[in-house]
Structures are given as structure tokens and as C-alpha cells.
N, C-alpha and C positions, 0 to 999 in steps of 0.2 A: 272522195273528197267531201269535206265537210262544207257545206254552205250554210250563210247567215240569213237568220230572219228577212232582214230589208233586204237582201240581194234576192230570196224568193219573191218577196210582194213585187220587187222591181222588175223581175222577169215574167210574173205571172201579170203582170198589167200591161204589159205587149202585146198578149194575146188574149185577155178576158177582162171582163170589169171586176174591179176588187176594191173592196174596200178594209182597207189598215191604217195604223197610226203612223205618223211622222219620224216616231223616235223608235223604233224597234231596231234590237242588237245589229250593230253592223260585224260582229265577229263572228267568224265559221265555227261553226259549233254542233249544226243539225246535220243527221245521217239519212240514208233514203227513207222514203215515205211510207206508210203502211196507213192501211183500212182499219179505223177503231173499232172495235167490238164491244158493244155494249155491256159492262159490267166487269170489264177488264181494268188493269192498272196501267197508271202510264207511265211509258219508260223515259228515261233521261236521253235526251239528245235524238228524239224520234221527230219526225213530222205525221202526225195522226190527224187522216180526212176524217171527216164527219159529216152527218146530216141534221136538219133541222130537227128531225125524229130523235135524235140522238142528245140534244141539246139538254134536256132535263136531268139525265143519269151523268153529266160531265159534271153539273153543280156543284155533286156531293163527292167529287176524287180530290184527293191531298193534293194542295198546292205543288206543283213541279216546276218551277221556273225554268230548269233547261229545257223543255218539251215545247213544242208548238203546236196547238190546234187550228186547223184548218176547216172552216166552214163551207159546204159547197150546198149551193142554195139557187132554187128558181127566180128569187127576188131579194136582192141587198137589204139587209136591215137597216133602219136609219141609226142602230148604234151597236157595238159587238157586244153578243152576249158572252159573260165569263164562262171558261176560262177560253173562248177563241180568239187567236190575236190575226188572222187573216179570213175575211169572207171574197169569196169565188161565186160569181153569176154564172155557173155552168153545172156539169153533172161530174159525180165522182170518178166516175171511167176516164171523163175527157180531163180533168185536172190530175189525176193518178199517173194517166199516160205520159202528159206534158213533164211533172217533174221526173218521172224515171226516165226521161230523156234527157234532161236538165242535168242532171245528176251524174249520167254515165256520159256525157259531153265532160263536164269537167274533173272526173275521177279519169278519164282517158287521157285528158290534158295533163293531169300531174304525174301518172304513171308514163306518158313520154317524156316529160322535162326528167325525171329522175333517172330514167333509163341513158336518156341523152350524156348526163353527168354522167353514169357508168361509165359510158363508152368515150368519155372524153371529149365529146362536141364543143365545138367554139359557141360564145355568148351570141356570135348571129345567128348560128342555129337555134338556141335558145327563143330568141326574138321570132324568129320565123315560125317556129312553132307554135307559139303562143298570139301570133296575129290573128288568125282566125277567131280565136276566142272574145280579144278584146276588140275587133272590129275598127280599131284607132290606130294611128301610127305611133312607134315605139321606140323609144331612144335610150343607149346609155351613153351617157358624158361624163368627161372628167370633170374635176372642181376648175380647170382652166379651160373649160367649154370647148374641148378636142370631142370629136364625136369618135366611140369605141365602135359602135354599132347601131345599125339602125334597120327599121322595117315598116313596110308601108305597103296598102292596098294599092295605090297610086304611084307608078315608078316617078312620075314628074313631082311629087309632092316635095320630098328633099333638096332636089337642085332648084326649083323655083320658091318655094317658102324658108329654107333654111339655112341654103348656102348664098352668099354674095360678096360684091367685092369687099375690098378693104375699107374702101371710105365708105361703105353703107352701114357696114356691121362695127366698126368701131363704137359708133353714139350708142348703139344697143349695148356693147360689152361694157361700156362706161355705166350706161344707166343702171345695168344689173350691180354691178362691184360697187355702186353709190348707194344701191335702194336698201332701206332698212328693213323690208319685206323680205328681200332676198338674203340679208345678213341674219334675221331671225329664223329662216327655217335651213340654215347651212348644218345645222348639227343636231335638227330634228330625228328622232326615232319613229318608226310607224309611216304610216303613208299620210301624205297632207296633198292638200289643193293649193296650187299656185296659182294667183288669178291674172286674168288676161287683161287687165289695165297695164299690166308692166313691160311685156312683151307682146301684146296684143293676140295671144294665143294661151287660153287658161290649160292646165295641165293636173293631174294626178300624181305625184311624186314620190319616191323612195330613197333616201340616202344611203348609201353603200360605203361600209366603214373598210379601212384598212389602218392597221397598228391603233386603232381606238380614237380616229379620226374619220371625219367623211371625206373620201377620195373621189367615188361617182355617184351620178344619179341618175335613178331608174325614170324615165318619163313616159308617160301615155297621155297624147296630146289630144286635145277636147276640139278635134277638126269640125265635129258636128254637132256641136253645141250641145251635146245630148248625155256625157258622161254622167255617172250616178257615183255618189260617195259610197255606194253600197259595193262598188267594184273593186275599193281599197284593198282589202285582205285579201284578195287574187294576186294584186301587185306585190304586197309584201311577201308573198310566195313565190313568185317571180323573182324578187330581189334576192332573196335567200338563195335559190339556186344559182343564179349570176355571181353573189358573193362566194359560193363553193366555188364555182367556174375561178373567179381570181384568185380566192387562197391556192390551188392547184397550177395557177400560172397556165391556163389556156386562154389564147389568144387567138384570131386567125391565123393561119401559118402561111410563111411564106418562102421561096423558094433562097437554098442557100447561095445560087447565082445572081441574085437580087442584089445589087450592091447599092449602099447608098446613096451614092453618087445618081444612081438611075432614078431612085425615087426621087430624090429632091428635085431631078430636073421635072419627071413627070409631074410633081407639085405645083413648078412654077411656070413650066412652059405650056401644058395641055389643058386647055382652056375648058375641055369637053371631060377632062379626068373625073373618075370617081372617088372623091374625096376620104368616102368610107375606107376605101379598100386604101388608098394610099397611108393614111394614118395609121391602117392596123399593119402595113408593111414595115414602118419605120421600128427600131429597136426602141422597146418600152421608156428606155433612159433616156430618148430625145424627144418624145410627145410633149412635154411641158415646155423644154427649152425652145423646140423650132415653134411651137405654138405662139409663145411669149416672144420670139423673135421675129415672127411673120407680122406680129400686130403691133408690136413697137419696135423695131428696127429702127436705127438711127439712117437718114439720109446724108448721101455724101454730096459734097460740091460737083462732082460729074453727073448727078441724076441717078447713081446706084446706092442700092440699100443694101448696106453690111449686116448682115447676118453671122454674129460670135457664138457658135456651138458650144455647148460645156460636155463634161464627162470626158471619153477618150478620144474625142474629136474636138476640144477644145483650143488646139493649134489650128482648126481651118476656119478659114473666113468666108463666108459664101456670099458674092456679090450679085444681085440682080438689078435689071433694069426698073426705078423705083415709077416711072411713068405709063407702065401700063396696069390695068387695074384685075389683081388677082382676087381669086374668090378666098374664103377661109372657114372654117367649121364654126360653129357656135356651141 
């Protein structure tokens, strides 16, 4: 998998002292690192590790903007010499080993995702494979705020931070739908950062389209306040795999014996229900109508909440107690 100059600098800074400009490219264009041989030409899209003794010979090379020169040195310079893009305070062997492991990790992740799609695995499976790579909670949500799939290293994260009662989540949903910032990113292409002052938790996001319109959104939640924009191109790749899954109608499978009646009772009557699993068990054409009904259903004089379904279930009216506090998904 090709990685970006900004991402390499970000990862290197977690293990070494690094000097790098803030405006390094964010797109994944670089392939496996090699040790620069004095006098050789620069190959496109490669990471060249060099030493201070080789700086003089580098200045005479023709400019190759797609390659990256990484200086390994005992002391960081005050300024980066041309054409060096990143300087690392360490030995060539240590940096080379670190980069080899880094490229191997993301190359393996890419292959696992692609194989999972060939095997017809679910969107939930794609998120589970990606969780160790991002080390932050991941969600795929519909534009009606229903959760399609979610993964977190902390099992309690989603029940405590994302799910809530109808009364607690309605103000948040209304603030999102009325937010100009939310409206401005609804149809964006590529990754973008959604600020934390709107929802209380920032995130990197990618919209996923169906029939030319944004239908879903992939979110990488910034729970540790350390997400880097340099990870955006990785999130875009994951979104491509999820988009492919949606095109081939791959959702979490449910038993044919599991009736709509059973799913609805579980969603409404079980306070400990796994609401991701519940939403995945519903027929796709009911996800949006039901979630809308749960949020905006009309309360009857007898204290019952009438939920009018649509599609082939349009003749059914589900009436549940409005006095109890039910959770809904965002």
C-alpha cells in the first residue's frame, strides 16, 4: 500500500525526534523505502534514506517531486537541506526497520480488506479488521443517523457515549440537522474533519454515495484527541471497500426465522439490546422509516406511541408505551 509523506512524518515522530514541514502532501503516493546509493538517480514514488555524507551529491540530482528523501542524522539540522523532506535523529538501520514494518502493516491491512470483499464479508467485518490499524472507534451511519456497523476497542464505548434515550438524543439530532456545518459537509467528496464543538466529539469522516447521493458516512472518532489529518487517505480507502460492499448488498445476515415482530419487540422492550445488531436485523427498506418513527412518532392520548411503518408493512401500526425511555441510535 502506498503511504503519504505526511503520514510517514506523523508515524516517525511517535518513535524518533523528527524535523519536517507542516505542509507535506497528504495523498498516498510512496512505496517501500530504499537506501540511497551515492550517484544513482532518484526513482519516482520511492522513499530514499540518506546520510549527512550524501547531502552534497543529492543537490545535483534532477528534481523528482514524487520521491522523498529522508535524512538520518545524529543531530537534527536547523533547516532541511535540499532536497530532503524529513530529517530523523537516528541511525539508517533503525529508521529503515521502522519504515519496513510500517509499510508491511498497512500493506497487510489492504490485502485483508480486499480479500474480505472477495469473500463477501460484512461491513462489520471490515471495521473489525480496521480497528487495530486506526486504534479509534469506527462507525458507518446512515444519513438518517441509524448505525449500520460499529467497532471499538472498549466494549462499553458505544452504549455509554453514542446510544441514549429518546429525550437525550433528540436535541442532538435536531442540532445536527439544523447545523450549517453539518449541511456543508453532507455531499463532500473525500475525507474531511468534523469539529467537536457540534457534537462534543470530533471525527474524520468520508461520505459514501449511492445513486449519486450521499447515503452513508464512515466516521473515525477522535476519542483520544490525537487524530491526524494524515490518516485521511487511509479512511478513504476503507470507505471504498465499504462502498463496494453496499453495491453488492452485503449486510449482516440474519436468520430467515427471525420475524419482524421479534426484531421490533427486542428493539423496544430490551434495555440491554445490542442496537447495532437490531438495526442490522431489520429489512433495509425499514431502517429509515422505523428510525424516523422512533424519533418523531406521535404520542396518543392513552400514552401510547403510534409508529406507522411504510413499504409492504404500511398497514401495520405499532403502539408502544411512550412513558418508558428507549434508546435510539445516532
